[in-house]
C-alpha positions, 0 to 999 in steps of 0.5 A: 367932683367924686364921692371919693374926693369929697371924702378926701377933702373933708378929711383934709379939712377937719382941723379947720372946720374944728377951729371953726366950730369953736369961734363963737365963744359968746354962744358956747358960754351962754348954753354953759350957763344953762347947764349950770342952773340945770338939774341935770343934762341929757345928750341925745342923737342917732347913729354917730351922734349918739355915739360921740355923745358917749365920749362927751359923757366921759368928759362931763362925769370927770368935770362935772358934779351933777347928772350927765346922761346920753340916750339914744332919740328913739328911747327917749321917743318911746320912754322919756325918764321921768328925771326929765323935767322943767329943770332938765336940758337935753342937746339934741344932735342931728346933722340934717335936722329931719331924723324922725327919731329926734323929732319925736323925742322933742315933742316928748321933751317939750311935754316935760317943758324941758330946756332943748339944745339943738345942735344941727347943720340945717339952717333953713326952716324947712317943713317936716324938721326941728324947726316945724316940731319947735314952732310956738315952744320958746324954751330952746336954743340952736347951735349951727357948727359951721355956718353955710357948710355944705354938709356931704360927709355927716359921719366924718366932719361932723363927728368932729365939729359937734363933739368939740362943741359939746366939749367946749360947753362942758368945759365952759359949764365946769369953770367954778369947779376947775381951771378950764383955761389949759384944757380949752387951749387943748381943745381949741389950739391942740386938737386941730394942730394934732388933726393937721399934723396927722393928715399931712403925715406921709407915714401915717398914710403909708400905715393907713394904706398898709392897714387897708390892704390887710382888710381887702386881702382878707377873704370875707373879712370881719372886723373886731373893734376894741377900745377902752373909755372914750375909744369904745364909743369911737369903736362903735362908730368905726364898726356900725357907721364908718366901715359898714356905711363907707366900705360895706364890711360888717364888723363889731366893737367891744370894749376892752374892759370886757375882753377877758370876760367876753372875747377870749374864748369865742373870738380868739380861739375861732378863726372867721376871717376877723381882723383885730383893730386895736385902739392904743390908749395914751398912757399919760393920759388914760393910766397903767391900768388902761395900758396894761389891759391893752398890752394883755389883749395884744399878747393874746391876740399875737399869740393867735393870729399873724401880723397881717390879721392885726392893726393897731391905732396908736396916735403917738405914732404919728403926732407928739401930744404932750401932756399928763391930764387925764381930762385930754383922754377925752378932749383928744378922741377925734384923733382917733376918729380921724385915723379910723376914717382915713383907713376907711377911705383908703379901704373904699378907693 
């Protein structure tokens, strides 16, 4: 089976994998209880696992009343903050379980006797892996999202499953501060439903093909991704992981919140082959201010660039996503990840 076919199958199976990774509610609740008793919580990883952690921080900041921070694993390895103590819990996200930055960060966390939770697809206790560095250390837990799964597309399926697991744990840990049941339903049933609905929507694939052609037809395209709030980490993954690694296309991510200050003169008034990819918020989730900024950006860009240089990522164009709660803005971010991944697939074929 070709790499492209494996990629496609991984995208088509994301809804099933998200459902599967959330089935062990006993384990997720057990880990959530650790958050309740911890002084502070840290999420860490490298590459897309660092980026999706930034989405979960948005959710945690909304749901929890305790410090919740995100660090790249290399930063923890080089300079472990003094706020990390024996009363802290650190989540390490690593697909293959052998990333050197993660392993060295775990060594530093052990020196503080922090509670360690590993989310990984590595089941066998290989030498020079997370398991070897944890040998003799009792203060840790391991979560394997999809057991027996041969991970071949770490920047697709595992982004959705790791993110969903962290978000579920955050929800379970917030059960004394809010009614979590409707949001668990959104995560466990709504999200897989929307992922499936989008991947099986013919008009969606037509949109992806059209978007990919815009990129392919451009001479030396440079991709500019813009998104607000939890969509900004999606943009970082798109530019630094998805399109750079999958399609060998350079790009950069910008926060919509910084658009007027940072991008206006340097990136709108100069034409250097940029393709604008704007992630449109769902107004009923994100609010009017978020939508106003999106409309402001869209208007300014359209005044300078033709339609063939602009791609709008709008989940509502392909799936009926009901609800008004702000928390859904964080829980349903994998929808944006999936759309970006499908466009990168069509760019690579």
